[in-house]
C-alpha positions as CSV (number, residue, x, y, z in Angstrom):
1,X,-7.5,-0.8,-3.9
2,X,-10.1,2.1,-3.1
3,X,-8.8,5.6,-3.5
4,X,-10.4,8.7,-1.7
5,X,-9.8,10.5,1.4
6,X,-8.8,9.0,4.7
7,X,-12.3,10.1,6.4
8,X,-13.8,8.2,3.3
9,X,-11.7,4.9,3.2
10,X,-12.1,4.6,7.0
11,X,-15.9,4.8,6.6
12,X,-16.0,2.1,3.7
13,X,-17.3,-1.7,4.9
14,X,-15.3,-3.6,2.8
15,X,-18.0,-6.4,3.6
16,X,-20.6,-5.3,1.3
17,X,-18.5,-4.7,-1.6
18,X,-18.4,-7.1,-5.0
19,X,-15.3,-9.4,-5.3
20,X,-12.9,-8.5,-8.3
21,X,-12.7,-11.7,-10.2
22,X,-10.0,-12.4,-13.2
23,X,-10.1,-15.7,-14.6
24,X,-10.7,-18.0,-11.4
25,X,-8.8,-15.9,-9.0
26,X,-10.5,-13.5,-6.5
27,X,-8.2,-10.4,-6.0
28,X,-8.4,-8.5,-2.7
29,X,-8.8,-5.5,-1.7
30,X,-5.8,-3.9,0.3
31,X,-4.6,-0.6,2.1
32,X,-1.6,-0.1,-0.9
33,X,-0.2,-1.1,-3.9
34,X,3.5,-1.3,-4.9
35,X,4.1,-0.9,-8.8
36,X,7.5,-0.3,-10.2
37,X,9.2,-0.2,-6.7
38,X,6.6,2.5,-5.8
39,X,4.3,2.0,-2.7
40,X,0.9,4.4,-2.9
41,X,-1.7,4.1,-0.2
42,X,-5.3,4.4,-1.0
43,X,-5.1,8.4,-0.4
44,X,-2.3,8.6,-2.7
45,X,0.1,9.2,0.2
46,X,3.7,8.7,-0.3
47,X,4.4,8.2,3.5
48,X,4.7,4.2,3.3
49,X,7.2,4.7,0.7
50,X,9.6,7.0,2.8
51,X,9.1,5.0,5.4
52,X,10.4,1.9,3.3
53,X,13.2,4.1,1.8
54,X,13.9,5.2,5.2
55,X,14.0,1.6,6.6
56,X,16.1,0.4,3.5
57,X,18.8,2.8,4.1
58,X,18.9,2.4,7.8
59,X,19.5,-1.1,7.2
60,X,22.3,-0.6,4.7
61,X,24.1,2.0,6.4
62,X,24.1,0.3,9.7
63,X,25.7,-3.1,7.9
64,X,28.4,-1.3,6.6
65,X,31.7,-1.2,8.2
66,X,32.5,2.1,9.1
């Protein structure tokens, strides 16, 4: 994951970037990372985390008998 402002990240071409290789495995670039249950985007925004939590709560509440 590359960190920076939205403007900076949108201008990056992933084609020319070097590959990250650990052992024999190539690690792909991603827009966000989930670590210890926390989802963080490349701009260090929590919006993906909030959306994910909201969806989980909605599903949880809609399946309960009220």
